[in-house]
N, C-alpha and C positions, 0 to 999 in steps of 0.2 A: 508644047505638044505633052499631054498628058501620058506616062508609062505604066502596064500593067505590069503587077510581079505577084510570082506564087508562092516566093518563098526570102525572107529575109536573113544576113550574117552578122551577129554579133561578135566582135571580138575587142579582145581586152590586152592592149597592150601591143609588143611591136616583136621580131622573131620568132624561130620555127614551134615554139614554145610557148607560146601563148594560148590562155584558155579561149576556145571558138564555140557559139552553140548554130543551129540553125535550125529556123523556125517557120509556122506557115504564115502567111504575111496576110493580113484582115484587113489595112487597110490605116489609114490616119486621120486625125484631125486636129483642129485648128482654134486656141480658145485665146480672147485674149486677157491677159491680164497682169492688172496693176500691184504691184509693191508698196505699200507704205513700210516707211522705216521707223524706229523710235525719233529720230532724230527728225522728223516730219519730211525727208526728203521721199518724192514719189516715183518712182520708175515703173513706164508703163511699157509694156511687152507685150509677146505671144507666147502661148503654151502650146507646144507641139507635142499628140499624145502618138506612139508608134502601138498600135494593136497586131498583137502578136496570137497565135495558136500552138497546136499541139510544135513540141522540139522536135524536131525529126534526127537531128545528129549533135551528137559533145563530142570535142577532143579538147585533150589537157585539163580536165574540170578536176 
């Protein structure tokens, strides 16, 4: 079941004094992203990009 959100909260760390901001949520996208390292190792994975707009609230920043 897909959920729709209007805002998203970003938090860094733990406790009451941690920095927080809330922004308008504009959706997300998923893309395949393979990473090749200098030793030849290839790691296959996905990249998730969260899109957000105007920051509506900031705390402890």
